A tleap script that builds the chain and sets N, CA, C and O, in Angstrom:
source leaprc.protein.ff14SB
mol = sequence {
  NMET LYS LYS TRP ARG CYS SER VAL CYS GLY
  TYR VAL HIE ASP GLY ASP ASN PRO PRO THR
  PHE CYS PRO LYS CYS ASN ALA ALA ALA GLU
  LYS PHE ASN GLU ILE PRO ALA GLU GLU SER
  ALA LEU ILE GLU ARG ALA ARG LYS THR ASN
  HIE CYS HIE VAL GLN LEU LEU ALA LEU LEU
  GLU GLU VAL LYS LYS VAL ALA ALA VAL GLY
  LEU ALA ASP GLU LEU ASP PRO PRO CYS VAL
  ALA LEU PHE ARG LYS ALA THR GLN THR ALA
  HIE GLU LEU GLN GLN ALA ILE LYS ALA GLU
  LEU ALA GLY HIE MET GLY LYS GLY LYS TRP
  CGLY
}
set mol.1.N position { 0.850 -1.137 -0.059 }
set mol.1.CA position { -0.109 -0.095 0.119 }
set mol.1.C position { 0.646 1.256 -0.020 }
set mol.1.O position { 1.471 1.460 0.871 }
set mol.2.N position { 0.535 2.082 -0.840 }
set mol.2.CA position { 1.200 3.542 -0.876 }
set mol.2.C position { 1.108 4.302 0.502 }
set mol.2.O position { 0.126 4.346 1.243 }
set mol.3.N position { 2.297 4.871 0.682 }
set mol.3.CA position { 2.120 5.922 1.897 }
set mol.3.C position { 2.416 7.498 1.506 }
set mol.3.O position { 3.343 7.805 0.756 }
set mol.4.N position { 1.714 8.255 1.974 }
set mol.4.CA position { 1.884 9.761 1.739 }
set mol.4.C position { 2.226 10.512 3.187 }
set mol.4.O position { 1.687 10.218 4.254 }
set mol.5.N position { 3.178 11.483 3.009 }
set mol.5.CA position { 3.462 12.288 4.069 }
set mol.5.C position { 3.219 13.719 3.953 }
set mol.5.O position { 3.596 14.371 2.980 }
set mol.6.N position { 2.608 14.194 4.913 }
set mol.6.CA position { 2.175 15.607 4.965 }
set mol.6.C position { 3.322 16.506 4.825 }
set mol.6.O position { 4.209 16.237 5.634 }
set mol.7.N position { 3.533 17.311 4.190 }
set mol.7.CA position { 4.905 18.054 4.082 }
set mol.7.C position { 4.806 19.222 5.174 }
set mol.7.O position { 5.844 19.755 5.567 }
set mol.8.N position { 3.736 19.562 5.593 }
set mol.8.CA position { 3.362 20.540 6.563 }
set mol.8.C position { 3.445 19.987 7.955 }
set mol.8.O position { 4.058 20.668 8.777 }
set mol.9.N position { 2.954 18.931 8.310 }
set mol.9.CA position { 3.184 18.287 9.915 }
set mol.9.C position { 3.753 17.022 9.813 }
set mol.9.O position { 4.110 16.576 10.903 }
set mol.10.N position { 3.965 16.259 8.803 }
set mol.10.CA position { 4.723 14.887 9.002 }
set mol.10.C position { 3.729 13.901 8.841 }
set mol.10.O position { 4.110 12.751 8.623 }
set mol.11.N position { 2.481 14.152 8.912 }
set mol.11.CA position { 1.592 13.079 9.150 }
set mol.11.C position { 1.642 12.011 8.138 }
set mol.11.O position { 1.688 12.439 6.984 }
set mol.12.N position { 1.645 10.658 8.280 }
set mol.12.CA position { 1.695 9.618 7.277 }
set mol.12.C position { 0.391 9.035 7.047 }
set mol.12.O position { -0.362 8.735 7.974 }
set mol.13.N position { 0.122 8.874 5.859 }
set mol.13.CA position { -1.215 8.410 5.427 }
set mol.13.C position { -0.996 7.180 4.462 }
set mol.13.O position { -0.217 7.169 3.509 }
set mol.14.N position { -1.834 6.121 4.879 }
set mol.14.CA position { -1.774 4.910 4.011 }
set mol.14.C position { -2.899 4.880 3.142 }
set mol.14.O position { -4.011 5.017 3.651 }
set mol.15.N position { -2.781 4.706 1.773 }
set mol.15.CA position { -3.735 4.612 0.841 }
set mol.15.C position { -3.181 5.043 -0.402 }
set mol.15.O position { -2.121 5.663 -0.488 }
set mol.16.N position { -4.015 4.661 -1.513 }
set mol.16.CA position { -3.594 4.886 -2.942 }
set mol.16.C position { -3.702 6.247 -3.234 }
set mol.16.O position { -3.293 6.528 -4.360 }
set mol.17.N position { -4.113 7.152 -2.592 }
set mol.17.CA position { -4.229 8.373 -3.101 }
set mol.17.C position { -3.972 9.218 -1.569 }
set mol.17.O position { -4.400 8.734 -0.522 }
set mol.18.N position { -3.447 10.134 -1.594 }
set mol.18.CA position { -3.558 11.263 -0.453 }
set mol.18.C position { -4.891 11.605 0.127 }
set mol.18.O position { -5.850 11.607 -0.645 }
set mol.19.N position { -5.087 11.912 1.465 }
set mol.19.CA position { -6.445 12.308 1.907 }
set mol.19.C position { -6.722 13.693 1.319 }
set mol.19.O position { -5.867 14.326 0.701 }
set mol.20.N position { -7.945 14.120 1.543 }
set mol.20.CA position { -8.332 15.397 0.661 }
set mol.20.C position { -7.911 16.464 1.609 }
set mol.20.O position { -7.693 17.571 1.117 }
set mol.21.N position { -7.752 16.293 2.994 }
set mol.21.CA position { -7.519 17.097 3.851 }
set mol.21.C position { -6.376 16.223 4.696 }
set mol.21.O position { -6.278 15.025 4.434 }
set mol.22.N position { -5.399 16.893 5.838 }
set mol.22.CA position { -4.632 16.203 6.552 }
set mol.22.C position { -5.328 16.012 7.752 }
set mol.22.O position { -5.892 17.016 8.188 }
set mol.23.N position { -5.441 14.868 8.460 }
set mol.23.CA position { -6.380 14.803 9.648 }
set mol.23.C position { -5.769 15.330 10.578 }
set mol.23.O position { -6.497 15.621 11.528 }
set mol.24.N position { -4.338 15.659 10.729 }
set mol.24.CA position { -3.702 16.444 11.744 }
set mol.24.C position { -3.610 17.993 11.753 }
set mol.24.O position { -3.876 18.699 12.725 }
set mol.25.N position { -3.196 18.423 10.536 }
set mol.25.CA position { -3.351 19.873 10.555 }
set mol.25.C position { -4.006 20.509 9.650 }
set mol.25.O position { -3.899 21.733 9.570 }
set mol.26.N position { -4.877 19.732 8.726 }
set mol.26.CA position { -5.913 20.281 7.655 }
set mol.26.C position { -5.407 20.762 6.495 }
set mol.26.O position { -6.136 21.495 5.826 }
set mol.27.N position { -4.103 20.459 6.037 }
set mol.27.CA position { -3.488 20.743 4.955 }
set mol.27.C position { -4.234 20.138 3.757 }
set mol.27.O position { -4.832 19.072 3.905 }
set mol.28.N position { -4.222 20.817 2.494 }
set mol.28.CA position { -4.812 20.291 1.490 }
set mol.28.C position { -4.059 19.087 1.151 }
set mol.28.O position { -3.017 18.779 1.730 }
set mol.29.N position { -4.613 18.378 0.170 }
set mol.29.CA position { -4.055 16.943 -0.434 }
set mol.29.C position { -2.695 17.438 -1.265 }
set mol.29.O position { -1.765 16.631 -1.270 }
set mol.30.N position { -2.542 18.462 -1.836 }
set mol.30.CA position { -1.491 18.857 -2.720 }
set mol.30.C position { -0.220 18.983 -1.576 }
set mol.30.O position { 0.922 19.095 -2.022 }
set mol.31.N position { -0.396 18.967 -0.380 }
set mol.31.CA position { 0.639 19.138 0.461 }
set mol.31.C position { 1.243 17.688 0.787 }
set mol.31.O position { 2.298 17.567 1.410 }
set mol.32.N position { 0.612 16.767 0.393 }
set mol.32.CA position { 1.264 15.237 0.620 }
set mol.32.C position { 2.350 14.890 -0.539 }
set mol.32.O position { 2.210 15.359 -1.669 }
set mol.33.N position { 3.168 14.255 -0.285 }
set mol.33.CA position { 4.129 13.679 -1.216 }
set mol.33.C position { 3.920 11.976 -0.901 }
set mol.33.O position { 3.463 11.396 0.085 }
set mol.34.N position { 4.331 11.596 -1.872 }
set mol.34.CA position { 4.152 10.116 -1.829 }
set mol.34.C position { 5.576 9.713 -1.447 }
set mol.34.O position { 6.602 10.197 -1.925 }
set mol.35.N position { 5.477 8.580 -0.343 }
set mol.35.CA position { 6.715 8.282 0.307 }
set mol.35.C position { 7.453 6.987 -0.545 }
set mol.35.O position { 6.758 6.000 -0.783 }
set mol.36.N position { 8.670 7.016 -0.928 }
set mol.36.CA position { 9.287 6.009 -1.833 }
set mol.36.C position { 9.139 4.518 -1.182 }
set mol.36.O position { 9.244 4.360 0.035 }
set mol.37.N position { 8.916 3.559 -1.976 }
set mol.37.CA position { 8.775 2.225 -1.553 }
set mol.37.C position { 9.814 1.591 -0.523 }
set mol.37.O position { 9.432 0.842 0.377 }
set mol.38.N position { 10.953 1.886 -0.682 }
set mol.38.CA position { 11.976 1.494 0.318 }
set mol.38.C position { 11.862 2.519 1.987 }
set mol.38.O position { 12.188 2.026 3.067 }
set mol.39.N position { 11.470 3.602 1.866 }
set mol.39.CA position { 11.171 4.385 2.861 }
set mol.39.C position { 9.907 3.891 3.652 }
set mol.39.O position { 9.813 3.901 4.879 }
set mol.40.N position { 8.865 3.419 2.691 }
set mol.40.CA position { 7.536 2.872 2.983 }
set mol.40.C position { 7.754 1.679 3.870 }
set mol.40.O position { 7.242 1.522 4.978 }
set mol.41.N position { 8.638 0.790 3.206 }
set mol.41.CA position { 8.906 -0.512 3.940 }
set mol.41.C position { 9.799 -0.452 5.546 }
set mol.41.O position { 9.729 -1.241 6.488 }
set mol.42.N position { 10.398 0.462 5.432 }
set mol.42.CA position { 11.059 1.002 6.621 }
set mol.42.C position { 10.066 1.322 7.739 }
set mol.42.O position { 10.202 0.914 8.893 }
set mol.43.N position { 8.962 2.158 7.265 }
set mol.43.CA position { 7.818 2.716 8.034 }
set mol.43.C position { 7.377 1.452 8.771 }
set mol.43.O position { 7.411 1.349 9.998 }
set mol.44.N position { 6.935 0.439 7.886 }
set mol.44.CA position { 6.115 -0.814 8.245 }
set mol.44.C position { 7.013 -1.841 9.202 }
set mol.44.O position { 6.584 -2.543 10.118 }
set mol.45.N position { 8.148 -1.745 8.806 }
set mol.45.CA position { 9.143 -2.386 10.092 }
set mol.45.C position { 9.014 -1.464 11.280 }
set mol.45.O position { 8.538 -1.937 12.312 }
set mol.46.N position { 9.335 -0.371 11.251 }
set mol.46.CA position { 9.188 0.254 12.401 }
set mol.46.C position { 7.866 0.401 13.216 }
set mol.46.O position { 7.777 0.575 14.432 }
set mol.47.N position { 6.962 0.306 12.399 }
set mol.47.CA position { 5.665 0.332 13.190 }
set mol.47.C position { 5.483 -1.022 13.994 }
set mol.47.O position { 4.941 -1.157 15.091 }
set mol.48.N position { 6.089 -2.035 13.158 }
set mol.48.CA position { 5.744 -3.426 14.151 }
set mol.48.C position { 6.927 -3.278 15.541 }
set mol.48.O position { 6.710 -3.649 16.694 }
set mol.49.N position { 7.916 -2.770 15.130 }
set mol.49.CA position { 8.865 -2.634 16.367 }
set mol.49.C position { 8.379 -1.466 17.605 }
set mol.49.O position { 8.553 -1.558 18.820 }
set mol.50.N position { 7.795 -0.487 16.915 }
set mol.50.CA position { 7.187 0.366 17.933 }
set mol.50.C position { 6.174 0.106 18.733 }
set mol.50.O position { 5.925 0.656 19.806 }
set mol.51.N position { 5.424 -0.977 18.056 }
set mol.51.CA position { 4.291 -1.522 18.794 }
set mol.51.C position { 4.827 -2.478 19.741 }
set mol.51.O position { 4.297 -2.473 20.852 }
set mol.52.N position { 5.894 -3.407 19.504 }
set mol.52.CA position { 6.179 -3.973 20.507 }
set mol.52.C position { 7.139 -3.244 21.566 }
set mol.52.O position { 7.355 -3.905 22.582 }
set mol.53.N position { 7.682 -2.119 21.494 }
set mol.53.CA position { 8.089 -1.292 22.529 }
set mol.53.C position { 6.789 -0.658 23.239 }
set mol.53.O position { 6.911 -0.669 24.464 }
set mol.54.N position { 5.799 -0.208 22.866 }
set mol.54.CA position { 4.646 0.294 23.392 }
set mol.54.C position { 4.155 -0.856 24.276 }
set mol.54.O position { 3.930 -0.577 25.454 }
set mol.55.N position { 3.972 -2.035 23.886 }
set mol.55.CA position { 3.416 -3.407 24.556 }
set mol.55.C position { 4.372 -3.434 25.832 }
set mol.55.O position { 3.826 -3.349 26.932 }
set mol.56.N position { 5.721 -3.544 25.767 }
set mol.56.CA position { 6.596 -3.834 26.864 }
set mol.56.C position { 6.458 -2.825 27.887 }
set mol.56.O position { 6.389 -3.142 29.074 }
set mol.57.N position { 6.404 -1.323 27.394 }
set mol.57.CA position { 5.872 -0.294 28.375 }
set mol.57.C position { 4.705 -0.661 29.068 }
set mol.57.O position { 4.816 -0.345 30.253 }
set mol.58.N position { 3.678 -1.177 28.820 }
set mol.58.CA position { 2.592 -1.467 29.320 }
set mol.58.C position { 2.796 -2.470 30.477 }
set mol.58.O position { 2.405 -2.215 31.616 }
set mol.59.N position { 3.530 -3.814 30.089 }
set mol.59.CA position { 3.823 -4.832 30.627 }
set mol.59.C position { 4.742 -4.477 31.763 }
set mol.59.O position { 4.631 -5.020 32.862 }
set mol.60.N position { 5.611 -3.603 31.505 }
set mol.60.CA position { 6.798 -3.251 32.583 }
set mol.60.C position { 5.814 -2.280 33.759 }
set mol.60.O position { 6.125 -2.249 34.949 }
set mol.61.N position { 4.814 -1.650 33.296 }
set mol.61.CA position { 4.083 -0.815 34.397 }
set mol.61.C position { 3.136 -1.992 35.136 }
set mol.61.O position { 2.765 -1.729 36.280 }
set mol.62.N position { 2.787 -3.073 34.642 }
set mol.62.CA position { 2.033 -4.139 35.533 }
set mol.62.C position { 3.268 -4.713 36.387 }
set mol.62.O position { 3.061 -4.992 37.568 }
set mol.63.N position { 4.432 -4.884 35.882 }
set mol.63.CA position { 5.404 -5.443 36.835 }
set mol.63.C position { 5.608 -4.395 38.025 }
set mol.63.O position { 5.740 -4.803 39.179 }
set mol.64.N position { 5.626 -3.239 37.760 }
set mol.64.CA position { 5.896 -2.272 38.978 }
set mol.64.C position { 4.579 -2.415 39.924 }
set mol.64.O position { 4.682 -2.380 41.150 }
set mol.65.N position { 3.383 -2.571 39.285 }
set mol.65.CA position { 1.968 -2.724 39.996 }
set mol.65.C position { 2.418 -3.972 41.108 }
set mol.65.O position { 2.555 -3.878 42.327 }
set mol.66.N position { 2.585 -5.115 40.257 }
set mol.66.CA position { 2.796 -6.351 41.311 }
set mol.66.C position { 3.757 -6.364 42.407 }
set mol.66.O position { 3.585 -6.885 43.509 }
set mol.67.N position { 5.103 -5.547 41.866 }
set mol.67.CA position { 6.190 -5.385 43.013 }
set mol.67.C position { 5.621 -4.702 44.008 }
set mol.67.O position { 5.819 -5.044 45.174 }
set mol.68.N position { 4.884 -3.708 43.711 }
set mol.68.CA position { 4.465 -2.668 44.830 }
set mol.68.C position { 3.529 -3.512 45.901 }
set mol.68.O position { 3.533 -3.279 47.110 }
set mol.69.N position { 2.784 -4.460 45.306 }
set mol.69.CA position { 1.809 -5.422 46.304 }
set mol.69.C position { 2.813 -6.152 47.147 }
set mol.69.O position { 2.641 -6.324 48.353 }
set mol.70.N position { 3.880 -6.583 46.481 }
set mol.70.CA position { 4.859 -7.536 47.256 }
set mol.70.C position { 5.676 -6.582 48.344 }
set mol.70.O position { 5.973 -6.940 49.484 }
set mol.71.N position { 5.969 -5.319 47.763 }
set mol.71.CA position { 6.581 -4.434 48.835 }
set mol.71.C position { 5.815 -4.066 49.817 }
set mol.71.O position { 6.344 -3.817 50.901 }
set mol.72.N position { 4.478 -3.957 49.664 }
set mol.72.CA position { 3.555 -3.549 50.861 }
set mol.72.C position { 3.238 -4.540 51.775 }
set mol.72.O position { 2.787 -4.299 52.894 }
set mol.73.N position { 3.550 -6.104 51.154 }
set mol.73.CA position { 3.269 -7.203 52.289 }
set mol.73.C position { 4.643 -7.328 52.994 }
set mol.73.O position { 4.586 -7.690 54.170 }
set mol.74.N position { 5.558 -7.148 52.602 }
set mol.74.CA position { 6.795 -7.009 53.440 }
set mol.74.C position { 7.249 -8.625 54.027 }
set mol.74.O position { 7.690 -8.774 55.166 }
set mol.75.N position { 7.097 -9.574 53.233 }
set mol.75.CA position { 7.036 -10.752 53.929 }
set mol.75.C position { 8.684 -11.220 54.571 }
set mol.75.O position { 8.841 -11.861 55.611 }
set mol.76.N position { 9.411 -10.897 53.987 }
set mol.76.CA position { 10.967 -11.051 54.397 }
set mol.76.C position { 11.798 -10.179 53.619 }
set mol.76.O position { 11.434 -9.754 52.522 }
set mol.77.N position { 13.161 -9.831 54.270 }
set mol.77.CA position { 14.023 -9.055 53.374 }
set mol.77.C position { 14.335 -9.537 51.976 }
set mol.77.O position { 14.458 -8.769 51.021 }
set mol.78.N position { 14.459 -10.879 51.905 }
set mol.78.CA position { 14.861 -11.178 50.337 }
set mol.78.C position { 13.725 -11.101 49.326 }
set mol.78.O position { 13.843 -10.986 48.106 }
set mol.79.N position { 12.503 -11.192 50.105 }
set mol.79.CA position { 11.391 -10.792 49.182 }
set mol.79.C position { 11.364 -9.394 48.946 }
set mol.79.O position { 11.102 -9.062 47.790 }
set mol.80.N position { 11.558 -8.568 49.712 }
set mol.80.CA position { 11.565 -7.040 49.551 }
set mol.80.C position { 12.689 -6.719 48.518 }
set mol.80.O position { 12.633 -5.949 47.560 }
set mol.81.N position { 13.669 -7.458 48.925 }
set mol.81.CA position { 14.828 -7.144 47.871 }
set mol.81.C position { 14.543 -7.436 46.271 }
set mol.81.O position { 15.011 -6.751 45.362 }
set mol.82.N position { 13.774 -8.468 46.120 }
set mol.82.CA position { 13.646 -8.731 44.631 }
set mol.82.C position { 12.318 -7.888 44.162 }
set mol.82.O position { 12.197 -7.576 42.977 }
set mol.83.N position { 11.514 -7.597 44.951 }
set mol.83.CA position { 10.475 -6.613 44.707 }
set mol.83.C position { 10.989 -5.158 44.245 }
set mol.83.O position { 10.619 -4.544 43.245 }
set mol.84.N position { 12.009 -4.720 45.293 }
set mol.84.CA position { 12.778 -3.499 44.784 }
set mol.84.C position { 13.418 -3.556 43.338 }
set mol.84.O position { 13.219 -2.748 42.431 }
set mol.85.N position { 14.235 -4.686 43.309 }
set mol.85.CA position { 15.040 -5.000 41.971 }
set mol.85.C position { 13.897 -4.853 40.888 }
set mol.85.O position { 13.993 -3.978 40.029 }
set mol.86.N position { 12.996 -5.569 40.925 }
set mol.86.CA position { 11.792 -5.528 39.959 }
set mol.86.C position { 11.265 -4.249 39.175 }
set mol.86.O position { 11.082 -3.920 38.003 }
set mol.87.N position { 11.106 -3.659 40.544 }
set mol.87.CA position { 10.570 -2.373 40.402 }
set mol.87.C position { 11.639 -1.279 39.795 }
set mol.87.O position { 11.197 -0.399 39.056 }
set mol.88.N position { 12.833 -1.322 40.057 }
set mol.88.CA position { 14.057 -0.647 39.597 }
set mol.88.C position { 14.372 -1.030 38.196 }
set mol.88.O position { 14.307 -0.118 37.372 }
set mol.89.N position { 14.659 -2.064 37.831 }
set mol.89.CA position { 14.813 -2.783 36.627 }
set mol.89.C position { 13.594 -2.421 35.516 }
set mol.89.O position { 14.000 -2.074 34.407 }
set mol.90.N position { 12.440 -2.461 35.677 }
set mol.90.CA position { 11.139 -2.204 34.944 }
set mol.90.C position { 11.321 -0.752 34.781 }
set mol.90.O position { 11.299 -0.312 33.632 }
set mol.91.N position { 11.501 0.075 35.797 }
set mol.91.CA position { 11.784 1.465 35.477 }
set mol.91.C position { 12.723 1.813 34.480 }
set mol.91.O position { 12.496 2.562 33.530 }
set mol.92.N position { 13.982 1.134 34.781 }
set mol.92.CA position { 15.288 1.477 33.627 }
set mol.92.C position { 14.803 1.147 32.461 }
set mol.92.O position { 14.819 1.998 31.571 }
set mol.93.N position { 14.265 -0.160 32.206 }
set mol.93.CA position { 13.699 -0.509 30.955 }
set mol.93.C position { 12.883 0.474 30.234 }
set mol.93.O position { 13.048 0.823 29.065 }
set mol.94.N position { 11.756 0.986 31.261 }
set mol.94.CA position { 11.034 1.923 30.297 }
set mol.94.C position { 11.597 3.140 30.070 }
set mol.94.O position { 11.202 3.644 29.019 }
set mol.95.N position { 12.410 3.813 30.706 }
set mol.95.CA position { 13.451 4.783 30.320 }
set mol.95.C position { 13.965 4.426 28.903 }
set mol.95.O position { 13.626 4.940 27.837 }
set mol.96.N position { 14.821 3.473 29.116 }
set mol.96.CA position { 15.413 2.958 27.715 }
set mol.96.C position { 14.486 2.826 26.645 }
set mol.96.O position { 14.881 3.264 25.564 }
set mol.97.N position { 13.286 2.301 26.687 }
set mol.97.CA position { 12.232 2.088 25.434 }
set mol.97.C position { 11.729 3.612 25.335 }
set mol.97.O position { 11.715 3.956 24.153 }
set mol.98.N position { 11.383 4.458 26.058 }
set mol.98.CA position { 11.207 5.801 25.842 }
set mol.98.C position { 12.372 6.420 25.017 }
set mol.98.O position { 12.189 7.160 24.050 }
set mol.99.N position { 13.461 6.084 25.444 }
set mol.99.CA position { 14.708 6.906 24.643 }
set mol.99.C position { 14.811 6.265 23.019 }
set mol.99.O position { 15.112 6.990 22.070 }
set mol.100.N position { 14.576 5.120 22.905 }
set mol.100.CA position { 14.575 4.418 21.639 }
set mol.100.C position { 13.549 5.025 20.960 }
set mol.100.O position { 13.760 5.458 19.827 }
set mol.101.N position { 12.253 5.145 21.580 }
set mol.101.CA position { 11.146 5.646 20.531 }
set mol.101.C position { 11.587 6.846 20.089 }
set mol.101.O position { 11.642 7.088 18.883 }
set mol.102.N position { 11.928 7.674 20.966 }
set mol.102.CA position { 12.473 9.317 20.774 }
set mol.102.C position { 13.260 9.121 19.824 }
set mol.102.O position { 13.094 9.915 18.897 }
set mol.103.N position { 14.328 8.122 19.633 }
set mol.103.CA position { 15.379 8.140 18.425 }
set mol.103.C position { 14.653 7.780 17.210 }
set mol.103.O position { 14.882 8.342 16.139 }
set mol.104.N position { 13.617 6.680 17.377 }
set mol.104.CA position { 12.698 6.602 16.165 }
set mol.104.C position { 12.135 7.680 15.686 }
set mol.104.O position { 12.312 7.914 14.491 }
set mol.105.N position { 11.483 8.421 16.333 }
set mol.105.CA position { 10.774 9.668 15.725 }
set mol.105.C position { 11.616 10.439 15.260 }
set mol.105.O position { 11.282 10.915 14.175 }
set mol.106.N position { 12.960 10.885 15.797 }
set mol.106.CA position { 13.903 11.675 15.407 }
set mol.106.C position { 14.396 11.348 14.118 }
set mol.106.O position { 14.838 12.229 13.380 }
set mol.107.N position { 14.343 9.714 13.665 }
set mol.107.CA position { 15.109 9.388 12.559 }
set mol.107.C position { 13.910 9.124 11.597 }
set mol.107.O position { 14.151 8.421 10.616 }
set mol.108.N position { 12.696 9.588 11.756 }
set mol.108.CA position { 11.405 9.418 10.839 }
set mol.108.C position { 10.865 7.685 10.779 }
set mol.108.O position { 10.140 7.140 9.947 }
set mol.109.N position { 11.434 7.202 11.816 }
set mol.109.CA position { 10.910 5.601 11.932 }
set mol.109.C position { 9.739 5.597 12.370 }
set mol.109.O position { 9.440 4.587 13.008 }
set mol.110.N position { 8.924 6.410 12.248 }
set mol.110.CA position { 7.271 6.604 13.025 }
set mol.110.C position { 6.618 6.814 11.878 }
set mol.110.O position { 7.140 7.301 10.876 }
set mol.111.N position { 5.363 6.430 11.982 }
set mol.111.CA position { 4.504 6.716 10.977 }
set mol.111.C position { 3.115 5.923 10.948 }
set mol.111.O position { 2.297 6.145 10.056 }
savepdb mol mol.pdb
quit
C-alpha cells in the first residue's frame, strides 16, 4: 500500500491516494508527497517494532504494580529486595524504551 507524508506536519497516510485534507493539520491534498517504496517498507518495519516497545512499556507498568503489592506485604528481606529490584529494573527498561522511541521519531521511523 502506498504511503503519503504531509509536508506541513509529517503525518503519514496509508492509501492509494493522499487524503483530501490532512487529519492532523488540515493541509490540502497537494501538501502530501508519496513516500518512496524503500522508505515505506522501513516505516512498516518500524511500526511493528514500535508496537512491541509500547506493549513492553505497558507490561513493565504491570510489573511495577505487582512488585508494589509485594513490597507492601514485606514478607521477608529477600522478598522485599526482589520486589525492589523488579521495580528498579522495570523503570530502567521503560526509560530505555522511551529513549529508543524518541530516537525512532527523530529518524523518521515512526508513521
